[in-house]
C-alpha positions in Angstrom: -5.7 -1.8 78.2 -3.1 -1.5 75.5 -1.9 1.8 77.0 -1.6 0.2 80.5 0.3 -2.7 79.1 2.7 -0.4 77.3 3.3 1.6 80.5 4.0 -1.6 82.4 6.4 -2.7 79.7 8.1 0.7 79.7 8.5 0.5 83.5 10.0 -3.0 83.2 12.5 -1.8 80.6 13.5 1.1 82.8 14.0 -1.1 85.8 16.0 -3.7 83.9 18.2 -1.1 82.3 18.8 0.6 85.6 19.9 -2.7 87.2 22.0 -3.7 84.3 24.5 -0.8 84.6 27.0 0.6 87.0 26.8 -0.5 90.7 23.0 -0.3 91.0 22.1 -4.0 91.3 25.0 -4.6 93.8 24.0 -1.6 95.9 20.3 -2.8 96.0 21.4 -6.3 97.0 23.7 -5.0 99.7 20.9 -2.9 101.2 18.5 -5.9 101.1 21.1 -8.0 102.8 21.6 -5.3 105.5 17.9 -5.4 106.1 17.9 -9.2 106.4 20.8 -9.1 108.9 19.0 -6.5 110.9 15.8 -8.6 110.9 17.8 -11.5 112.3 18.9 -9.3 115.2 22.6 -9.2 114.4 22.5 -5.4 114.1 20.0 -2.7 114.9 18.7 -0.1 112.5 18.8 3.5 113.6 16.6 5.5 111.1 18.3 8.8 112.1 21.8 7.4 111.2 20.4 6.1 107.9 19.2 9.7 107.2 22.6 11.1 108.2 24.3 8.6 105.9 22.0 9.8 103.0 22.8 13.4 103.8 26.5 12.6 103.7 26.1 11.7 100.1 23.9 14.6 99.2 26.4 17.0 100.7 29.1 15.5 98.6 27.0 15.3 95.3 27.6 18.9 94.3 31.2 19.3 95.4 32.3 16.0 93.8 30.6 16.8 90.5 31.8 20.4 90.3 35.4 20.1 91.6 36.4 16.5 90.9 34.5 15.4 87.9 35.0 18.7 86.1 38.6 19.1 87.2 41.0 20.1 84.4 42.5 17.0 82.6 45.7 15.6 84.0 47.3 15.0 80.6 50.7 14.2 82.2 49.4 11.1 83.8 47.6 8.9 81.3 46.0 6.7 83.9 44.3 9.6 85.7 43.3 11.1 82.3 41.7 7.8 81.4 39.9 7.8 84.7 38.6 11.3 84.1 37.2 10.3 80.8 35.4 7.3 82.1 34.0 8.9 85.2 32.7 12.1 83.5 34.3 13.5 80.3 32.9 10.8 78.1 29.5 11.1 79.7 29.3 14.7 78.5 30.5 13.7 75.1 27.8 11.0 74.8 25.1 11.7 77.4 22.8 9.2 75.8 25.1 6.2 76.5 23.9 4.3 79.6 27.2 2.5 80.0 28.8 5.9 80.8 25.9 7.2 82.9 26.3 5.4 86.2 29.1 5.2 88.7 31.1 2.0 88.0 31.4 -0.7 90.6 35.2 -0.6 90.7 35.1 3.0 91.7 32.2 3.1 94.1 32.9 0.0 96.3 36.5 1.1 97.3 35.2 4.6 98.1 32.4 3.2 100.3 34.9 0.8 101.9 37.3 3.7 102.8 34.4 5.8 104.1 33.2 2.9 106.2 36.7 2.3 107.6 37.1 6.0 108.6 33.7 5.9 110.3 34.7 2.8 112.2 37.8 4.5 113.4 35.7 7.2 115.0 32.7 5.1 116.0 33.6 1.4 116.1 30.1 0.0 116.2 28.8 -2.3 113.4 25.2 -1.0 113.7 26.4 2.6 113.4 28.8 2.0 110.5 26.3 -0.1 108.5 23.5 2.4 109.0 25.5 5.3 107.7 26.8 3.3 104.7 23.3 1.9 104.0 21.9 5.5 104.1 24.6 6.6 101.6 23.9 3.6 99.4 20.2 4.5 99.3 21.0 8.1 98.5 23.3 6.9 95.7 20.5 4.7 94.3 18.2 7.7 94.3 20.8 9.9 92.7 21.4 7.3 90.0 17.7 6.8 89.3 17.1 10.6 88.9 20.1 10.8 86.7 19.0 7.8 84.6 15.5 9.3 84.1 17.1 12.6 83.0 19.0 10.9 80.2 16.5 8.5 78.7 13.5 9.5 76.5 11.1 9.6 79.3 8.7 12.3 80.6 8.5 12.1 84.4 5.0 12.1 85.8 5.5 14.7 88.5 6.2 18.4 88.1 9.3 18.1 90.2 10.6 15.2 88.1 10.1 17.2 84.9 11.7 20.3 86.4 14.8 18.5 87.7 15.2 16.7 84.4 15.2 19.9 82.5 17.5 21.5 85.1 20.1 18.7 84.7 20.0 18.6 80.9 20.8 22.3 80.8 24.2 21.3 82.3 24.7 18.9 79.5 23.4 20.8 76.5 23.8 24.5 77.3 26.6 25.2 79.8 28.8 22.8 81.8 30.0 25.5 84.1 26.7 25.8 86.0 23.7 23.7 87.1 25.8 21.0 88.8 22.9 19.6 90.9 21.5 16.3 89.8 18.9 15.5 92.5 18.4 19.1 93.7 19.5 22.7 93.0 20.3 23.6 96.6 24.0 24.0 96.5 23.8 25.6 93.0 21.5 28.3 94.6 23.7 28.7 97.6 27.0 28.9 95.7 25.9 31.0 92.7 25.8 28.3 90.0 22.1 28.5 89.3 21.7 31.3 86.8 18.5 32.0 84.8 18.7 29.9 81.6 18.5 33.0 79.4 21.5 34.6 81.2 23.9 31.8 80.2 25.2 31.5 76.6 25.7 28.0 75.1 29.2 26.8 75.9 31.4 25.5 73.0 32.8 22.9 75.4 29.5 21.6 76.8 30.0 18.3 75.0 33.8 18.2 75.2 35.0 19.3 78.7 38.2 21.3 78.6 38.4 20.6 74.9 38.9 16.9 75.5 37.8 14.5 72.7 
C-alpha cells in the first residue's frame, strides 16, 4: 500500500511539474478547447489531418534541434545570443533545470500562429487549419513529456522509454554533435548522427556549446 501511494504521489509530482513549466498547460488547454468546439459542431475533426499535423512537428524535431538550436553563437547580436542561450545553450549547461527544459510560451505561440497563417493561405478552412495545428500541439506535448522524463530522476517503465532516455542523455553528457533525436532516433539513423556509443569520445563542449558559458 505504501509503495502504491508513493507511486501515485510521484506521478502527481511529475504531472504538476510538467504543467508548471513552458507552454505545456496552455497547449493542453488549447487542445481541450478545440475538442469542445468540435463537439459543439463548429468544426469537424479529421483524424488523418491531426496525424499529418503531428508528423509536421516530428519531421522538424531533428532539423530544428541540430541546425537551429545548435547553430554557432551570434555574438555580434546580443539579442540573438541571449535567445540562443535561453532556447538551448543554457539547457546543455544545466540539463537538470526544469525552467530551461521546455519550449517557452513566448517562443512557441508565435511560431504556431505563423504556421497556422501559412496553412490558411494554402487551405483556408478552419477545420483543416485547426486539425493540423492541434496535431502539432499534441506532438509537441508528447515531445516535451519524453524530454521531461529523460531529465528527471525517473526510470521509465517500458524498455523503449528506458532506451530513448539513455539515448537522449548521451547527447547531453557524452557528445553534443550526435544523437539529436528526442522522441525517436529515425533521422539520426538516416543522416549518420547515430554512432555506436563506444565510437564517440566525450566532447569537451558537451555542457558548453561552442565554448559558451
